[in-house]
C-alpha positions as CSV (number, residue, x, y, z in Angstrom):
1,M,-17.7,-31.0,-2.4
2,I,-19.0,-34.6,-2.7
3,P,-16.8,-37.0,-1.0
4,E,-15.2,-39.7,-3.0
5,D,-16.8,-42.6,-1.2
6,M,-20.2,-41.1,-2.0
7,K,-19.2,-41.0,-5.6
8,K,-18.3,-44.6,-5.5
9,L,-21.6,-45.4,-3.9
10,Y,-23.4,-43.5,-6.7
11,E,-21.4,-45.6,-9.2
12,Y,-22.6,-48.7,-7.4
13,I,-26.2,-47.6,-7.6
14,K,-25.9,-47.0,-11.3
15,D,-24.1,-50.2,-12.0
16,E,-25.8,-52.6,-9.6
17,I,-29.1,-51.3,-8.1
18,I,-30.8,-49.7,-11.2
19,P,-30.2,-52.5,-13.6
20,K,-31.4,-55.1,-10.9
21,Y,-35.0,-53.6,-10.5
22,D,-37.1,-52.9,-13.6
23,C,-39.3,-50.5,-11.9
24,V,-36.2,-48.2,-10.9
25,E,-35.9,-45.8,-13.7
26,D,-33.0,-43.5,-12.6
27,C,-31.2,-42.0,-9.5
28,T,-29.8,-38.6,-9.0
29,M,-27.1,-37.6,-6.5
30,I,-27.5,-34.2,-4.9
31,E,-25.0,-32.4,-2.8
32,L,-26.4,-31.1,0.4
33,S,-25.5,-27.9,2.4
34,E,-22.7,-28.0,4.8
35,L,-25.4,-27.3,7.4
36,I,-27.0,-30.6,7.1
37,W,-25.3,-33.7,8.7
38,E,-25.7,-35.8,5.5
39,D,-23.4,-35.1,2.5
40,V,-25.5,-36.3,-0.2
41,E,-29.1,-37.2,-1.1
42,F,-29.9,-40.0,-3.5
43,L,-33.2,-39.5,-5.4
44,F,-34.6,-42.6,-6.8
45,K,-37.1,-42.3,-9.6
46,V,-39.3,-45.4,-9.9
47,N,-42.2,-46.3,-12.2
48,E,-45.2,-44.2,-11.4
49,D,-47.6,-47.2,-12.1
50,L,-46.4,-49.1,-8.9
51,D,-49.3,-49.6,-6.5
52,F,-49.0,-48.9,-2.7
53,D,-47.6,-52.3,-1.8
54,D,-45.0,-52.6,-4.6
55,F,-43.8,-49.1,-3.9
56,G,-43.3,-49.9,-0.2
57,L,-41.4,-53.1,-1.2
58,I,-39.1,-51.3,-3.7
59,K,-38.4,-48.6,-1.1
60,F,-37.4,-51.4,1.3
61,L,-35.3,-53.1,-1.3
62,I,-33.6,-49.9,-2.3
63,G,-32.8,-49.2,1.4
64,R,-31.3,-52.7,1.9
65,E,-29.2,-52.5,-1.3
66,L,-27.8,-49.1,-0.3
67,V,-26.7,-50.6,3.0
68,N,-25.1,-53.6,1.3
69,G,-23.5,-51.4,-1.3
70,F,-22.1,-48.9,1.4
71,Q,-20.5,-51.8,3.0
72,K,-19.0,-53.0,-0.2
73,V,-17.5,-50.0,-1.8
74,V,-16.9,-47.4,1.2
75,D,-14.1,-47.6,3.5
76,E,-15.1,-48.6,6.9
77,T,-13.4,-45.5,8.4
78,S,-15.6,-43.2,6.2
79,S,-17.5,-40.4,8.0
80,S,-19.7,-39.7,5.0
81,N,-23.4,-40.0,5.5
82,Y,-26.4,-40.0,2.9
83,I,-30.1,-39.9,2.9
84,Y,-32.5,-41.3,0.1
85,V,-35.7,-40.6,-1.2
86,V,-37.9,-42.9,-3.5
87,S,-40.4,-41.2,-5.7
88,K,-42.8,-41.9,-8.4
89,Y,-42.6,-38.3,-9.7
């Protein structure tokens, strides 16, 4: 079961991060196995035409945005964890 705070973070991604960056096309939230420390994975789809430098930059910016979003929308006592992947494909 996906924790409520991760659902809030996913809404933040959809409402704040995706519209902010033209090259970010979509994000999918995947619930992970109970055997894995993280609760969910966020899979970001970005424009496949990005060159190496732009891809690295957007990956960095998404990571920073996730940290900021986590601090804004998730209760500080939360024990939920996430991982994220940025992909052109």
